[in-house]
N, C-alpha and C positions, 0 to 999 in steps of 0.2 A: 555395414553393407549386404546388402541382401547377396549371397554368393549361388550358383548356377552353372554347372557344365556345357559347353557349348552341347546342339543339338547335333548328334551325326548325321552323318550327309545322308541316309537312309529314311530321315523322315523330310529330305525337302518336297518330295512330290505324292508324300501324303495328304488324303484330302483335308480339308476343310469344310467338314458337314455341316449341315443344319445351321447353318450362321444366316442369321438372319439377312435377306437382299433388298426388304424395300426399308433404307433408311437415308436415304437422300436428304429428307428434311432436316435430319437432325445426325451432324458427323460423328458427335460423342454416341449416339445409339449403337454404330457401328463396330467401332471399337469394345462397347460396353458387350456385346452378343460374342465378340470373339473371345470375350474373356470369358465370358460366361459358358457359352459352347464348346469353343476350342481350348479351355483350362491354360489360357495365356495370361500371365502376370503383369510381364513389362514390355510392351510392346513401342517398336523403334518405326516410327515414320519417317518417310523419307523422300525428299521434294528438291528440286533443284530449281534455277532462276537462271536466267541466260543463255539460253540456246540460240536462240535466233537471231541476235545483233551480230553487227559486222563489225565491233570490236569490243574487247574486254575479257574476262575471265569467264567462263561458266561455274557458278557458287552450287553448291550440294549443302542444305543441311538436313541431320538426323534429331529424332526430338521425342526422347520418351517424358510420356504425360503420365502424371500420379493416378491412380486409379478414381479418386475419391473429390477430385476438383474437375468442376466445368467452367471453362474460362469465357465467358458470354465474349459473342462476337467472331469467334473462330469459324474461317470458312476461307472458300480458297482464297488466294491473296490477290488475283486479278480482279475480285469482285469486291474488294475493299476498298476506299477512299484513301489517301495515303497519309491524311492528319490518322484516322483510326488504323488503320496498317500500323504507325508507329506507336500507338497503346499500346496494342497489340502485342506486339516485339518486346517491350518491356514485360509484359503481364504473362508472355509466355516463359518468359525468361526468369522471373520472380517467382514461377509454381513448377516446372516443367523438372523432373526426377533430373532429368542430365539431358545435355544436346551438344552436338558435334557438326562440325564443319569443313566443305571440301571444297577447295579452289583450284581450279584449270587454267591456267592464262591463255592467252590466243598463240604465242611461240610450239606450247603442247597442243592446242587444237588442233595447229596447223600441221603439225607431224602425226598425229595418228587418229584424226577426224574427228566431227562431232558429238555424235554418238559414243563412238568409245571414251572421247574426254568428258563426258555425260556423265560414264560409268564410272569411271577413273575419280570423280569429284564424289560419285556419291558413297563409292569404296571408302576414300579418306575422312569421308562424312562418319559412316561407322567406325571406323579403325579410331576415331579420336570421342568415341564416346565411353567413359570410365564405367559406367553402370552394364551390368552385362542385361542383355534383352533374351527373350524367348523367343522373341518370333519379328518380322522384319517387314514391316507393309511400305512398299516403294512403289511410286506415281508411275504405271506404266511399264517401266522398266527394270530386267532383271539386271543383279548383280553381280560379275562374275567373280570368284577367288573370295567370299566369304563361307566360312561354315555354319552360319546361323542357319535355322529356317526360313526361309523370304516366302513373300507373296507379291508379284508384279498387281495391281490395281487399274484397270483404266479409268480413267477421270477418279482418281483416289484422291487429289485434294478437296473434291466436292463430294466424298463419300464418307473418308475416312477423320477424323478432327485430329490424329496425331500427324498423315500427311499433310494437311489442312495447314497444321503448326510449322511444320516445317515446311512448307511452301512461304509462308511470313517472313521464318527468320531467312530464307536464301534470300529470297527479292530484297529484305531490307539492307541485309549488307551487303548485295552486290550494288545497290543504289547509293549506298557511301563508298564506295569503293570507285563505283565510275564519279562519283563527286570530288572524289579527288583526285582521279585522273585530269578533271575539268582545269585543276588550279596546274599540273603540268601541262596540258595541250590545250587550252583554251578557245583557240580557234575553232576546233571543231563544234563545242554545245554540248558537251557531254553529260554535263550536267541537266539538261532538258530532254536528249531523247536516250541515255543511258544507253547509247553504242548502236541501237536497233537502226534500221535501213529509212526513216524519216528523209523526204525531199530534203528538208534542211540539211541534211547530214550529206546525203548523196553530194547535195552543190558543194559542200566544204571540201568533202573527198577531191571533185572534181579541179578544185581551185589550189588544194594542197598536195595533193597526195596522201597516200597513207603515211599513219605516225607506227611511232612499233608496236602498242596495243591494239590496232587493225589485225582480222584476219585475213592474212592475205590470199586464204583457198577459199575463199566466200566470194562471189557473183557480186560484181559489181564496185569491189574493191582496188582490183587492181585492174589497170587496164588492158585491152585484152593483147598487145606488143608486150608490154611487161611481164604480164604473165607466162607466156609463151618465153619468154627467156629466162624467168625462174624456172619454168621447166626443165 
């Protein structure tokens, strides 16, 4: 296994100079430019799925892609049809150097808020990696409390193959979690909307009230009177 000591905290803010900026058409080009210009060997891309839904967990994934393999079709998971996304999920697992998963449930989301829960899920995903990385690329969010060098990249899932791969894993895993919750709480239709605030979901919330996986701190989940009582 590749051995590499953790980067000192002093390197966190060192600039990533001379990295190609116009790589949006090819997410693998961005990662390749970081390896070439920044001297990084193992880049961990990190992304999440499930910040916006009214129910269910937020799921994060961290993925280290191999240097010499390009997985055709890897891009922002939101732009990929379900069937293709499922195939890419397995292609990524088959080819990745390593991957990690982090999950934060609704109760913890309500307790610490969704931004902190997202960071916590990402942190857990990075800790779940068994292979060392020398750079962590994160989609738009800074992850506190990790001693690895990291960079928050706005719209990172459209720019970096590593982040895009993480977005695919996080999306597929979260969808599967919601499909399982559908078996426990079939009245809400979690298999269709995955917990997002669709009209059908809101109608079911009004009819049945929230279940244990609903995020009770989110708007439209609790009736105003009940929300007042809980606070």
